[in-house]
Structures are given as C-alpha cells and as structure tokens.
BADORO-782722 format. One line per field, with one value per residue (C-alpha): residue number from 1; x, y, z; residue in three letters. Coordinates in steps of 0.2 Angstrom, whole numbers, plus 2048, in hexadecimal, padded with zeros to 3 digits. Last residue first. Layout:
REM BADORO-782722
n: (NUM;...) .
x: (X;...) .
y: (Y;...) .
z: (Z;...) .
res: (ALA;...) .
This chain:
REM BADORO-782722
n: (466;465;464;463;462;461;460;459;458;457;456;455;454;453;452;451;450;449;448;447;446;445;444;443;442;441;440;439;438;437;436;435;434;433;432;431;430;429;428;427;426;425;424;423;422;421;420;419;418;417;416;415;414;413;412;411;410;409;408;407;406;405;404;403;402;401;400;399;398;397;396;395;394;393;392;391;390;389;388;387;386;385;384;383;382;381;380;379;378;377;376;375;374;373;372;371;370;369;368;367;366;365;364;363;362;361;360;359;358;357;356;355;354;353;352;351;350;349;348;347;346;345;344;343;342;341;340;339;338;337;336;335;334;333;332;331;330;329;328;327;326;325;324;323;322;321;320;319;318;317;316;315;314;313;312;311;310;309;308;307;306;305;304;303;302;301;300;299;298;297;296;295;294;293;292;291;290;289;288;287;286;285;284;283;282;281;280;279;278;277;276;275;274;273;272;271;270;269;268;267;266;265;264;263;262;261;260;259;258;257;256;255;254;253;252;251;250;249;248;247;246;245;244;243;242;241;240;239;238;237;236;235;234;233;232;231;230;229;228;227;226;225;224;223;222;221;220;219;218;217;216;215;214;213;212;211;210;209;208;207;206;205;204;203;202;201;200;199;198;197;196;195;194;193;192;191;190;189;188;187;186;185;184;183;182;181;180;179;178;177;176;175;174;173;172;171;170;169;168;167;166;165;164;163;162;161;160;159;158;157;156;155;154;153;152;151;150;149;148;147;146;145;144;143;142;141;140;139;138;137;136;135;134;133;132;131;130;129;128;127;126;125;124;123;122;121;120;119;118;117;116;115;114;113;112;111;110;109;108;107;106;105;104;103;102;101;100;99;98;97;96;95;94;93;92;91;90;89;88;87;86;85;84;83;82;81;80;79;78;77;76;75;74;73;72;71;70;69;68;67;66;65;64;63;62;61;60;59;58;57;56;55;54;53;52;51;50;49;48;47;46;45;44;43;42;41;40;39;38;37;36;35;34;33;32;31;30;29;28;27;26;25;24;23;22;21;20;19;18;17;16;15;14;13;12;11;10;9;8;7;6;5;4;3;2;1) .
x: (73D;73E;731;73A;749;741;739;74B;752;745;748;75B;759;74B;755;764;75A;752;763;767;778;779;787;784;78B;79A;7AD;7B3;7AF;7B2;7AD;7AC;799;795;784;78B;77F;789;783;788;77F;782;784;791;7A0;798;799;7AC;7B0;7A6;7AE;7BF;7BC;7B5;7C6;7D1;7C7;7C8;7DB;7DD;7D2;7C0;7BA;7AC;79E;78D;787;790;77F;785;776;778;76E;76B;769;767;75F;750;74D;74A;75A;764;774;780;791;78B;78B;79E;7A5;79E;7A4;7B6;7B5;7B2;7C0;7CD;7C9;7B9;7B6;7A5;794;78E;77C;77C;76C;767;75C;758;74C;740;739;728;726;72C;721;711;717;71A;708;701;709;719;718;720;72D;729;731;73D;73B;739;748;754;75D;76C;76D;77A;787;799;792;794;7A0;7AF;7BC;7CD;7D9;7E9;7F8;7FD;7F9;7F0;7E4;7E1;7E5;7F3;7FB;7FA;803;811;813;813;820;82C;82B;82F;83E;845;84F;862;862;868;858;858;853;84F;83C;833;823;81C;80E;806;7F4;7E7;7EB;7FA;7FC;80E;81A;827;834;83E;84B;85B;860;853;845;83B;82B;820;812;80F;812;818;81D;822;82D;834;83A;842;84A;85B;858;846;844;849;83A;82B;835;83A;828;824;831;82B;819;81D;825;816;80B;817;820;81B;80A;805;7F5;7FD;7F6;7F3;804;801;80D;802;7F8;802;812;80B;806;818;81E;80E;812;823;821;817;824;82F;83C;84D;858;86A;868;868;878;881;87C;881;891;893;890;89D;8A9;8A6;8A6;898;89A;894;890;8A2;8A9;8B7;8A9;8A0;8AE;8B2;8A0;8A0;8B0;8AA;89A;8A4;8AD;8A1;8A5;8AA;89C;88F;893;894;883;87C;882;87A;869;864;852;841;833;822;816;821;823;826;833;83C;83C;841;851;856;855;85F;86B;86E;86F;87D;885;886;87C;871;868;864;86E;87C;870;869;87C;87E;86C;872;882;878;86C;85B;85D;861;86F;87D;883;894;88E;893;899;889;88E;88F;896;887;882;870;873;871;864;867;855;856;853;864;86E;877;86F;85F;85E;85F;850;845;846;853;84E;83D;845;853;845;83C;84D;84F;83E;842;854;84E;849;85C;860;850;858;84E;83F;832;821;81A;820;811;803;7FC;7EF;7F0;7E1;7E7;7DA;7E8;7EA;7F7;7FC;809;812;81F;82A;838;83F;84F;853;861;873;879;873;882;88E;889;88E;885;873;868;866;858;84A;840;82D;825;81E;817;805;802;808;7FC;7EE;7F2;7F1;7DF;7D9;7E0;7D6;7C6;7C9;7C1;7B0;7B1;79E;79C;78C;789;79A;7A1;7A0;7B1;7B4;7B4;7C2;7BF;7B9;7C1) .
y: (74D;74A;757;764;760;762;773;779;774;77D;78D;78D;78D;79A;7A5;7A3;7A7;7B6;7BD;7BE;7B7;7A8;79E;78C;781;78C;785;795;7A5;7B4;7AB;7BB;7B7;7C9;7C7;7C0;7B8;7AB;79A;790;780;77E;76D;76F;76B;777;785;782;781;791;79A;795;79C;7AC;7AD;7AA;7B6;7C4;7C1;7C2;7D2;7CE;7DE;7E8;7DE;7E5;7D5;7CB;7C3;7B5;7A9;79D;78D;781;76E;76B;75A;75D;76E;77E;784;792;79A;7A0;7A6;7AD;7C0;7BD;7B7;7C5;7D3;7CA;7C9;7DD;7E0;7D5;7DB;7DA;7EA;7F1;7E8;7D9;7D0;7C3;7B7;7A9;79A;78F;79D;798;789;790;79E;793;784;790;796;784;781;790;78B;795;79C;7AD;7B0;7B5;7C6;7C1;7BF;7AC;7AC;7B3;7C4;7CF;7DC;7EA;7E0;7E9;7FA;809;817;80D;81A;814;815;81F;816;817;829;82D;839;843;854;84D;842;850;85C;850;84E;861;863;855;85B;86D;86A;85C;84F;84E;84D;860;866;866;872;869;868;85A;850;83F;837;826;821;816;805;80A;81C;81D;82B;830;83E;848;856;850;849;83C;837;827;825;819;822;829;83A;841;832;82A;838;839;828;829;839;831;828;82D;81C;811;80B;80F;80D;7FC;7F7;7FD;7F3;7E2;7E6;7EB;7DA;7D1;7D8;7D2;7DF;7E9;7E2;7EE;7F8;807;814;80A;801;7F0;7ED;7EC;7FC;807;801;806;817;81A;818;822;831;82F;831;842;849;847;83A;839;82B;831;825;816;81C;81E;80D;804;80C;807;7F5;7F5;7FD;7F1;7E1;7D6;7CF;7DE;7D6;7CD;7DA;7DE;7E2;7EC;7F7;7F9;7FE;80B;813;814;81C;829;82C;82F;83F;83B;82E;839;847;83C;836;846;84B;83C;83E;82D;828;823;819;81B;814;819;808;801;80E;80B;7F8;7FB;806;7F8;7EB;7F6;7F9;7E5;7E2;7EF;7E8;7D7;7C6;7D0;7CD;7DB;7D6;7E3;7F1;7EC;7EC;7FE;802;7FB;806;814;813;80D;7FA;7F8;7F6;7F3;7E1;7DD;7CD;7CF;7E2;7E7;7F5;809;813;820;829;82A;830;826;81F;80E;807;7F5;7EB;7E2;7E0;7D1;7C2;7CB;7CB;7B9;7B7;7C3;7BC;7BD;7C5;7CC;7D1;7DA;7E2;7E9;7F0;7F9;800;806;80D;818;826;827;831;833;841;850;853;861;85B;85C;86F;876;86B;85A;84D;83C;82F;81D;815;812;824;82F;83F;84C;85B;865;872;87C;88B;882;882;874;879;870;85F;860;861;852;856;866;863;871;87A;87C;888;893;88E;899;88A;882;888;889;877;872;87C;874;863;867;86F;85F;855;860;85E;84D;857;861;860;85C;859;86C;86B;87D;885;88C;89E;8A7;8B3;8C5;8D1;8E2) .
z: (841;82F;82C;836;82D;81C;822;827;817;80D;819;816;803;804;80E;804;7F3;7FC;801;7EE;7E6;7F0;7F7;7FF;80D;80E;80A;803;80B;800;7F0;7E7;7E0;7DE;7E4;7F5;802;80B;812;822;828;83A;842;84E;841;835;842;845;832;82E;83C;838;826;82E;83A;82A;81F;82C;82E;81B;817;811;807;802;80D;808;7FF;80D;815;820;822;830;832;83F;844;856;852;85D;853;85C;858;85F;859;867;865;854;857;85F;84F;846;852;851;83E;83E;84A;840;82F;825;81B;81A;81D;824;826;833;832;83D;837;845;84C;83D;847;84C;840;832;837;836;825;81F;824;81B;80A;806;7F5;7FA;806;818;81D;82C;83E;83E;833;840;843;841;836;833;83B;838;83F;833;834;83C;83E;83B;84A;844;847;835;834;825;82D;81C;824;82E;821;814;821;823;812;80F;81D;817;805;80A;814;808;813;814;827;82A;81F;80C;7FE;7EE;7EF;7E8;7EE;7E9;7F2;7F0;7F2;7FC;7FF;80A;80B;804;805;7F7;7F9;7EE;7F2;7E8;7F9;7F7;804;807;810;819;822;834;831;841;84B;83B;836;847;846;835;838;839;829;821;819;828;832;826;816;81D;820;80F;806;80E;80C;7F9;7F8;7FE;7EF;7E3;7D7;7C7;7C4;7B5;7B5;7AD;7B9;7C9;7C8;7D0;7DE;7ED;7E8;7F5;7ED;7DC;7E4;7E8;7D7;7D0;7DD;7D9;7C6;7CA;7D5;7C5;7C0;7B9;7BC;7C4;7D5;7CA;7C0;7CF;7D6;7C6;7C6;7D8;7D5;7C7;7D2;7E1;7D7;7E0;7F1;7FC;80C;80F;81A;80E;801;80E;811;7FE;7FC;80A;803;7F3;7F8;802;7F3;7E7;7E0;7CE;7CD;7D4;7C7;7B9;7BC;7C0;7AF;7A6;7AE;7AB;7A2;7A7;79D;7A3;7B0;7BF;7C7;7B6;7B2;7C3;7BD;7AC;7B3;7C0;7B3;7A7;7B5;7B8;7A5;7A4;7B3;7AC;7AC;7B7;7C8;7D3;7E3;7E0;7E0;7F2;7F7;7F2;7FA;80A;80B;805;812;80E;80C;81E;82B;820;822;829;833;845;845;83B;82F;834;825;826;815;817;829;839;844;83A;83A;838;829;825;816;80E;816;817;803;804;810;807;7F6;7E9;7DA;7E0;7EF;7E5;7DB;7EA;7F1;7E0;7E4;7F5;7F1;7E2;7ED;7F2;7E2;7D6;7CC;7C8;7BA;7BE;7BC;7CC;7CC;7D6;7DA;7D3;7D4;7CC;7C8;7C7;7D3;7DF;7E1;7DB;7E4;7DF;7E7;7DF;7E5;7DB;7E4;7E7;7D5;7D4;7D0;7E0;7DA;7CC;7D8;7E3;7F4;7F1;7F7;7F7;807;815;818;80C;810;803;7FA;80B;80D;7FB;7F7;805;7FD;7EC;7F1;7FA;7E9;7E0;7EB;7E8;7D5;7D7;7DA;7C8;7C7;7B3;7AD;7A6;79E;79D;78E;789;788;778;774;777;76B;769) .
res: (ALA;ALA;ARG;ALA;ALA;ASP;LEU;LEU;ARG;ASP;GLU;CYS;TRP;ARG;GLN;ALA;ASP;GLU;PHE;THR;THR;PHE;GLU;GLY;ASP;VAL;GLY;PRO;LEU;LEU;GLY;ARG;GLU;PHE;PRO;ASP;VAL;VAL;VAL;VAL;HIS;VAL;GLY;GLN;GLY;GLN;LEU;ARG;THR;VAL;LEU;GLY;ARG;LEU;LEU;GLN;ALA;GLY;LEU;THR;VAL;VAL;ARG;SER;THR;ARG;HIS;LEU;ASP;LEU;ILE;LEU;TRP;ARG;GLU;GLY;SER;PRO;LEU;PRO;SER;PRO;LEU;GLU;ASP;VAL;SER;ARG;LEU;ILE;THR;GLU;ALA;ALA;ALA;PHE;GLU;VAL;THR;GLY;GLN;VAL;ALA;ARG;VAL;SER;ILE;ALA;SER;GLY;LEU;ASP;ARG;LEU;ARG;ARG;LEU;GLN;SER;PRO;THR;ARG;HIS;ALA;LEU;GLN;ARG;LEU;ARG;ASP;ALA;ARG;THR;SER;ARG;TYR;LEU;THR;PRO;VAL;ASP;ARG;ASP;PRO;ARG;HIS;MET;LEU;HIS;LEU;ASP;PHE;GLN;ARG;SER;ILE;GLU;GLN;ALA;ALA;ALA;VAL;SER;ARG;VAL;SER;ASN;GLY;ARG;ALA;ASP;LEU;PRO;PRO;SER;PHE;LEU;GLY;LEU;GLY;PHE;GLN;GLY;VAL;GLY;VAL;SER;VAL;LEU;GLY;GLY;SER;VAL;GLY;SER;LYS;ALA;PRO;LEU;GLY;ALA;ARG;LEU;LEU;TRP;GLU;GLY;ALA;TYR;ASP;TYR;MET;GLY;SER;THR;ALA;MET;VAL;ALA;LEU;VAL;TRP;GLU;THR;VAL;ILE;GLU;ASP;VAL;VAL;ARG;GLU;GLY;SER;VAL;PRO;ASN;VAL;GLY;GLY;ASN;ALA;LEU;THR;ALA;SER;MET;VAL;ALA;LEU;ASP;ARG;ALA;THR;VAL;LEU;VAL;SER;CYS;GLN;ARG;PHE;TYR;THR;ASP;LEU;THR;ALA;GLU;VAL;ASP;ALA;THR;LEU;SER;GLY;ALA;SER;HIS;MET;LEU;TYR;ALA;ILE;ALA;ARG;ASN;ARG;ASP;GLY;THR;GLU;SER;GLU;SER;VAL;TYR;VAL;ARG;GLY;ASP;VAL;ASP;LEU;PRO;ARG;GLY;ALA;PHE;ALA;GLY;LEU;LEU;ASP;LEU;ILE;ARG;ALA;PHE;ARG;GLU;GLU;GLU;SER;ALA;GLY;ARG;VAL;LEU;SER;THR;THR;VAL;ILE;ALA;GLY;ALA;ASN;VAL;MET;PRO;ASN;PRO;PRO;ARG;GLY;THR;ALA;PRO;ASP;LEU;ARG;ILE;SER;ASN;PHE;GLY;GLU;GLY;SER;PRO;GLU;ALA;GLY;VAL;HIS;GLU;LEU;VAL;GLU;ALA;LEU;GLY;ARG;ASP;MET;LEU;ALA;LEU;ALA;PHE;VAL;PHE;PRO;LYS;SER;LEU;SER;GLN;ILE;THR;PHE;PRO;ALA;ASP;ALA;ASP;GLY;ALA;THR;TYR;ILE;SER;GLY;THR;VAL;GLY;ALA;LEU;ALA;VAL;GLY;PHE;LEU;SER;ARG;ASP;ALA;THR;ALA;LEU;GLU;PRO;ILE;TYR;THR;ALA;VAL;THR;GLY;GLU;ASP;LEU;ASP;ARG;PHE;ALA;GLU;HIS;VAL;ALA;ALA;LEU;ALA;ASP;ALA;ILE;LEU;GLU;SER;ALA;GLY;THR;ARG;GLY;PRO;ASP;PRO;THR;PRO;GLN;PRO;SER;SER;SER;MET) .
C-alpha cells in the first residue's frame, strides 16, 4: 500500500516567524482548560454561545497576523464597538464638542451603570453603555440609516474587510434592552443625549450586533496601535491624534470596574465585551484580539483576560515598564583632528587640520531619539572648543544609525541647532536617507566624508582669513 507523497520542504525557508505563532499557541494551551465564569444571559441570544470556544490573534503593525485556537469563530462585537465608534465621533465632532456630551473619567462601576454627572448630566466616559449611546448619537448622518451605515463602514475599515450584522442578536438586544432605554431617556432628560432616543438606541443595538472574529479584533486594535492606519489594508482609517485620545480612555476606562487592576496587571489599553471578546493594544507594536464566552462577575472574559495578561507579562509590554537601552545613544564623540584625514589634502592643509581640527566636533547618534536620548546629546555639546580667534566652530551630527526622532526629541534638537547657530556654531547632519530630521541646519549630507570635507574646507578658509 503506497503512502501519499510528502511535500518537499523548502530548503531556503527557516520558519522563524512561526515562533510568534508558537508563543501564542503556548498561551492558548495554558488557558484553554480554564473553565470558570458564565456565559452572558441578559441578552438571550448570547446565552447560546459555546463556552468551550477560545481564540487568540495578534496583528503586528507590519500587517502580519498570528492566531491560535478559535480565532476565526464569529461572534457579535458588543461593547468592543465602543472605542471605534468613539473614534468616529471624534473625527466628526472634535474632542471639545464630544466632551460637552460625555466625560472621560473612570466610573469605577459596571458597564451598565446609570450614574450621570450631577452638574452636567454627562455620562462618565464613552466605554460604559450610557457614554457609548451618547457617542453613537454624535456620529454624523442625515438619517439613522446613514449614521449606522457610516458606523458599519468604519468598523469594516478598522477590520480591513466588510462586516455584517447578526439579525438574531440585534432583535434579541432590542427586545431586552429596557435598562439601556432607561439610561437613554434619563440622559435625554438631563440634556446630554439630544438625539431621538428610540432611533439612537436602534442604531446602538445594531452597532453592538456586528459580527467579528478574534482575527478581526486583532487587526482593529493593530490599527489603533499603528496610529490609525490599518496595517493590513494600508488605509488610513482615523487621524493619529484620535487614536491617542481613544487609547487614553481605553487605558483608564475600557475594563469598567476592573480598569485599575487591569492596568496594574497588564499595563495596556484594552476593551472587553459581554460576548467574550477583548481587544488590547501594544502601542506602536501590535493589536491583540481574544474571544472566549464565559465571563467573570464584572462581565469580562475569564480566559481572554488571563491570556492577555500573560502575553503582556511574557513580552514585557506594561506601559510603565522602563525600556531597556541596548546601545548607547552616542556611539562616537570625537573631533576632526582625531579623524582619519581625507585624501587630496596638501601637507600644509594637513598640518592646519591637525592644529585646528578641534574646532570640528562630531557626535554620532544611534537608535530612537526621545527625551532621554536628546538630553544625552545636549549634555555632550555643552562645551565645544575652538582654537580660532573668532570662536567659529562646526558640529557634525551623524544620524545615519538613527531610526527615529520622536516629537519631543525633535523639538529639543531643533532648539539645540538654533542655540548653537546663535553662538557661531555651524551644524551639519549626516543622513543617507535624506529624511530631513533636523530642518534649519547649515548642511545635510548623505555620507560622513562629504560632511567632514565641507566642514574642513570652511575651517581652512577661516584659518586663512584669520
């Protein structure tokens, strides 16, 4: 009896990227048999969920997706829609107008809390039901159909594919949504909800009934992690500043009355939903999507919370974790008189450069330039010598190993350039990628040799003039 031929392995493939999937699979395996919690029953259709389902997905900002378990099992998005619809309301109305209707403070209460601000009538934040209902009403639309169509399109843009509504769950939510109706009418009377109550609730119930998978949630949260650009489709979904606002509220309020302990243990922005879903965001790195129906007493998925916290622990993702500085910010700090001399210099020029080369300082920078790195650079140029009577000096900032200059780092370095130029220091940059990291410098060169030659030529000219 002959066996079927086995596929020939690709001799050039190492499978190195599968290590990430292996790590997810190990976490999934660790919590697969955690059989605690109960499936949500207050929406009757949710009570039919299979409690054994458990899916984990991770989407990197590079667009790669890794999964384990039931990552493609569909379920309704429920409260996981809240941060994304909040983002749409912010795009439509701006932060100031949205905050007139809904606050941004942790409630310390459950997802269906009825507490409103006694002075303003605002719900505490957009992550509880009250705030989410108001947020839904703030999405622009000439009609409720248009408003919902925009919400559905936005959720699909975050997920990178068209999404649909589960009609049975929508009907079940609508028929049993008396508490949400009570909350909405209370807010209407308080003035924080100005739209038609029943029409807004209908849109909100449909919004919560959109079908997703853990894979979808990973891509959606990775879009937040990536500053609003979907890493799979490449589409800009929302502005980067909007993702910052959304992630801030997710960090403080996304897990309801577990938000503080969640941030303590996991240290990541997150949002849970009563269908068993959870999203969590490693800002600038990846998004997590998890799904498992059994919930704890606070309405958070037992397995999803445990798995996400373990992933955060294993990968050192806590927001308060001090980043390790694997390499020093400055890998070279020297002067031109200590550099290898360039070709085509006359003996007289070489002697001059040996005698006066200390007027040209070099600082070679590597890695990401944030506050601490910028501070290191600033302190390294507190004193720049010059043997010239005029005090004229040159500084070469070699940035060819610099991966990124963040906003504060860029501000400090721009201030450095302005200050030095005001003191007679000519600042030039080496950047083979011509990224324009420091506008306003005296010169930008693609090679260090060109920058060295430019500075030396001007030093020689200054020496002759003296």
